[in-house]
C-alpha positions in Angstrom: 32.2 5.4 -7.3 33.1 3.1 -4.4 30.8 0.6 -2.6 30.9 -2.5 -0.4 30.6 -5.8 -2.4 30.2 -9.3 -0.8 32.0 -12.1 -2.6 31.5 -14.9 -0.1 31.4 -15.8 3.5 33.7 -13.5 5.4 34.7 -11.6 2.2 33.4 -8.1 2.0 35.5 -5.7 -0.1 35.2 -2.0 -1.0 35.5 -1.7 -4.7 35.0 0.6 -7.7 31.5 0.1 -9.1 29.6 2.0 -11.9 28.0 5.3 -10.8 24.2 5.0 -10.6 22.2 6.6 -13.4 18.5 7.2 -13.9 17.1 4.4 -15.9 13.3 5.0 -15.3 11.4 8.2 -15.1 10.3 7.2 -11.5 14.0 6.9 -10.3 16.1 9.2 -8.1 19.8 9.2 -7.4 20.6 9.7 -3.8 24.1 10.6 -2.5 24.5 8.5 0.7 25.4 10.5 3.8 25.0 7.7 6.4 24.6 4.0 6.2 25.3 1.1 8.6 25.8 -2.6 8.9 22.8 -4.6 10.0 22.6 -7.9 11.9 20.8 -9.4 9.0 23.8 -8.5 6.8 25.8 -11.0 8.9 23.8 -14.0 7.7 25.2 -13.9 4.2 28.6 -12.8 5.6 28.7 -16.0 7.6 27.1 -18.4 5.1 27.4 -17.2 1.5 28.7 -19.9 -0.8 31.7 -19.3 -3.0 29.6 -20.3 -6.0 27.1 -17.5 -5.4 27.6 -14.3 -7.5 29.1 -11.3 -5.8 26.7 -8.5 -5.0 26.4 -5.0 -3.5 25.4 -5.1 0.2 23.6 -2.9 2.7 20.0 -1.8 3.0 19.8 1.3 5.3 20.7 4.8 4.3 20.1 8.5 4.8 21.2 10.8 2.0 20.6 13.8 -0.3 18.7 13.6 -3.5 21.0 14.5 -6.5 18.8 13.8 -9.5 15.1 12.9 -10.1 13.3 11.3 -13.0 10.8 13.1 -15.1 7.8 11.5 -13.3 9.0 12.3 -9.8 7.1 15.3 -8.5 7.2 14.9 -4.7 11.0 15.2 -4.4 13.6 17.6 -5.6 17.4 17.8 -5.7 18.8 18.8 -2.3 16.1 17.0 -0.3 17.4 15.1 2.7 15.7 11.6 2.7 15.7 8.3 4.5 14.9 5.0 2.7 13.3 2.0 4.1 15.2 -1.2 3.5 12.9 -2.1 0.5 11.7 0.1 -2.3 8.0 0.2 -3.3 5.8 2.0 -5.8 3.3 3.2 -3.2 0.4 2.5 -5.6 -0.2 -1.3 -5.8 -2.9 -3.1 -3.8 -0.4 -4.2 -1.1 1.0 -0.7 -0.8 -2.5 0.8 -0.5 -2.9 -1.6 2.5 0.4 -0.4 4.0 2.1 -3.7 3.3 5.0 -2.1 1.3 7.3 -5.1 1.6 4.9 -7.1 -0.6 4.8 -4.4 -3.3 4.2 -5.9 -6.8 7.0 -3.8 -8.1 9.3 -3.6 -5.1 12.6 -5.0 -4.1 15.3 -5.1 -1.5 18.5 -3.1 -1.5 21.5 -5.4 -2.3 19.4 -8.0 -4.1 20.5 -9.2 -7.5 20.7 -6.3 -9.9 20.1 -3.6 -7.4 22.4 -1.1 -5.6 23.4 -1.7 -2.0 23.3 1.0 0.6 26.9 0.6 1.8 28.3 2.9 -0.9 28.6 6.4 -2.1 25.3 6.6 -4.0 22.2 4.6 -4.8 19.7 4.5 -7.6 16.3 4.5 -6.0 13.5 2.9 -8.1 10.0 4.3 -7.4 11.5 7.1 -5.5 8.3 8.9 -4.7 6.8 5.8 -3.2 9.9 4.8 -1.3 11.8 7.8 0.1 10.7 9.9 3.1 11.8 13.5 3.2 13.4 14.4 6.6 12.8 17.9 8.2 16.4 18.2 9.3 19.6 19.8 8.1 22.2 17.8 6.2 24.6 18.0 9.1 22.1 17.6 11.9 23.3 15.7 15.0 20.1 13.6 14.9 20.9 11.9 11.6 22.2 8.7 13.1 18.9 8.3 15.0 17.0 9.1 11.9 19.0 6.4 10.0 17.4 3.8 12.3 14.1 4.6 10.7 15.4 2.6 7.7 15.1 -0.7 9.4 15.9 -1.5 13.1 13.5 0.9 14.8 10.5 0.1 12.7 11.4 -3.6 13.0 11.4 -3.4 16.7 8.2 -1.5 16.6 6.7 -4.2 14.3 7.5 -6.8 16.8 5.8 -4.8 19.6 2.7 -4.1 17.5 2.5 -7.7 16.2 2.8 -9.0 19.8 0.0 -6.7 21.0 2.0 -4.6 23.4 -0.5 -2.4 25.3 -0.5 0.0 28.2 -0.1 -1.8 31.5 0.9 -5.1 29.9 3.9 -7.3 30.2 6.5 -8.0 27.4 9.5 -10.1 26.9 12.1 -9.2 24.2 14.0 -12.2 23.0 17.4 -11.0 21.6 19.8 -8.3 22.7 20.8 -7.1 19.3 20.0 -3.7 17.8 16.4 -4.8 16.8 15.8 -6.3 20.3 16.9 -3.0 21.9 14.6 -1.1 19.6 11.9 -3.6 20.6 12.5 -2.5 24.2 12.0 1.1 23.2 8.9 0.3 21.2 7.4 -1.7 24.1 8.0 1.2 26.5 6.6 3.7 24.0 3.4 1.6 23.7 3.0 1.5 27.5 4.2 -1.9 28.7 4.6 -1.9 32.4 7.0 -4.8 32.7 9.6 -5.3 30.0 12.0 -8.3 30.2 15.1 -8.4 28.0 16.6 -11.8 27.3 20.3 -11.6 26.5 23.7 -12.6 27.8 25.9 -9.6 26.7 25.9 -7.4 29.8 26.9 -4.2 27.8 23.8 -4.7 25.7 21.4 -5.7 28.5 22.6 -2.8 30.6 21.8 -0.5 27.7 18.4 -2.2 27.4 17.7 -1.3 31.0 18.6 2.3 30.3 16.2 2.2 27.4 13.3 0.9 29.4 13.7 -2.8 30.3 12.7 -3.6 33.9 14.3 -7.1 34.1 17.2 -9.0 32.5 17.0 -12.8 31.9 20.4 -14.1 30.7 19.4 -17.8 30.6 18.2 -19.8 27.6 15.9 -22.6 27.0 14.1 -24.2 30.0 16.0 -22.0 32.5 14.9 -18.9 30.6 11.3 -19.9 30.6 11.4 -20.7 34.3 13.0 -17.3 35.1 10.4 -15.4 33.1 7.6 -17.2 34.8 9.1 -16.4 38.1 9.0 -12.8 37.2 5.4 -13.0 36.1 3.8 -15.0 38.9 4.0 -18.1 36.9 2.0 -16.8 33.9 4.4 -15.6 31.3 4.0 -12.3 29.5 1.2 -10.9 27.4 3.6 -10.0 24.6 6.8 -11.7 23.3 9.0 -9.9 20.8 11.1 -12.5 18.9 14.1 -10.6 17.5 16.6 -13.4 16.7 15.4 -15.6 13.9 16.3 -19.2 14.9 14.0 -22.1 15.5 15.1 -22.3 19.1 14.4 -18.6 19.8 10.9 -18.9 18.3 10.0 -22.1 20.2 11.3 -20.4 23.4 9.2 -17.3 22.6 6.0 -19.4 22.3 6.7 -20.9 25.7 7.3 -17.5 27.3 3.8 -16.2 26.3 1.1 -16.5 28.8 -2.2 -18.2 27.8 -4.0 -15.8 25.5 -0.7 -14.0 24.8 0.9 -13.1 21.4 4.3 -13.6 19.9 5.5 -11.0 17.3 8.4 -12.5 15.3 10.7 -10.3 13.3 14.0 -12.2 13.4 14.9 -13.3 9.9 14.3 -17.1 9.9 17.6 -19.0 9.6 16.4 -22.6 9.8 13.4 -24.7 8.8 12.4 -25.7 12.3 8.7 -25.5 12.8 6.5 -24.8 15.8 4.0 -27.0 17.6 0.6 -25.5 16.5 -1.1 -27.8 19.0 0.4 -25.8 21.8 -0.6 -22.5 20.2 -4.1 -23.9 19.8 -4.4 -25.3 23.3 -3.2 -22.1 25.0 -4.7 -19.6 22.6 -1.3 -18.1 21.9 -1.3 -15.9 18.7 1.7 -15.7 16.3 2.1 -12.7 14.0 4.8 -10.6 12.5 7.2 -11.3 9.6 9.1 -8.9 7.5 8.6 -5.3 8.7 6.8 -2.9 6.4 9.1 -0.1 7.5 7.7 2.5 5.1 4.3 2.3 6.9 5.8 3.0 10.3 8.3 5.8 9.4 5.7 8.7 9.5 4.5 7.5 12.9 8.0 7.1 14.5 9.7 10.1 12.8 8.4 12.8 15.3 9.5 10.9 18.4 13.0 10.4 16.9 13.2 14.0 15.6 12.2 15.6 18.9 14.2 13.2 21.1 11.4 11.2 22.7 13.3 8.1 21.4 17.0 7.8 21.2 17.7 4.8 18.9 21.1 6.2 17.9 22.4 4.5 21.0 22.4 1.2 19.2 25.5 2.5 17.2 28.6 1.7 19.2 31.2 2.1 16.4 31.7 4.5 13.6 33.8 4.2 10.4 34.2 5.4 6.9 33.7 3.3 3.8 37.2 1.8 4.0 36.4 0.5 7.4 33.3 -1.5 6.4 35.1 -4.9 6.1 36.5 -4.5 9.6 33.1 -3.4 10.7 31.7 -6.8 9.5 34.4 -8.6 11.4 33.7 -6.7 14.6 30.0 -7.4 14.5 30.5 -11.0 13.5 32.8 -11.5 16.5 30.4 -9.7 18.9 32.9 -6.9 19.4 30.3 -4.3 18.1 26.6 -4.1 18.3 26.0 -2.0 15.2 28.4 -0.1 13.0 27.6 3.4 11.7 29.2 4.2 8.3 29.9 7.7 6.9 30.8 7.1 3.2 
């Protein structure tokens, strides 16, 4: 079969790879119907060293179950499913606490020795604990929206939950990428009255306003903090959703929070810069978040996506087939595209 393989910075190729086969009785084989390129895929695309081994890439997919192992009882061939960006057994102590990303037997798509989602098919370990059956037809027009349940929509929701978004509260979303836009939707869904989007790409911030943002702040650093405080009577916001992943964005996020506020950080950290805990202590600002346990949120978010209360498919602004994946990476890396949908 064919799949995307990353060989180094700026070097993604579509190649022939071995067909996936069942290797454990808890496995399933899923034929990929939709996948996409994620902003976090761009980090290795920009920085992977030539001495690092090539690997499959991609971690979001919707597809149809083709085969199941002998110990898989909750799925059957022909089921339409979505996978979170990690697999998990659903049974360990962490999974029982809904922290599926810390599963003792889990893993991340595209990691060493695993299949990546940007291909024609995937072997799914611990299929019953990982996959979520979708009550939709295989050609349903809602499938791109349902695909966002694999990562970006739950991640935006995780930022909103971690930052304590509540009805009538105020929220600032730092970052105008797909996760930030999903953070806007999540903050609106949870009842925030004022939602500020921080971003400098007008096409994205215009979309954020359509999705629920009430104000746009294009500045960065000190100017951004000053602008947000002007919009909030000098106080800052109750909740700050950090959706970028740099030290600068996290430090800015902490300054944007009002005293007693909270920052939910979900941007994949890209540098080792720390934060001043003395400021957190002195202003009673809370910091929570981390990698999103998407499998925990999918059942909650699924009905709102399925019945059109949320429209996360709007984060996709380009569509391609598998052959177009390398060009899709280039488009996203050069900020010509927000998020690329792929139909293998």
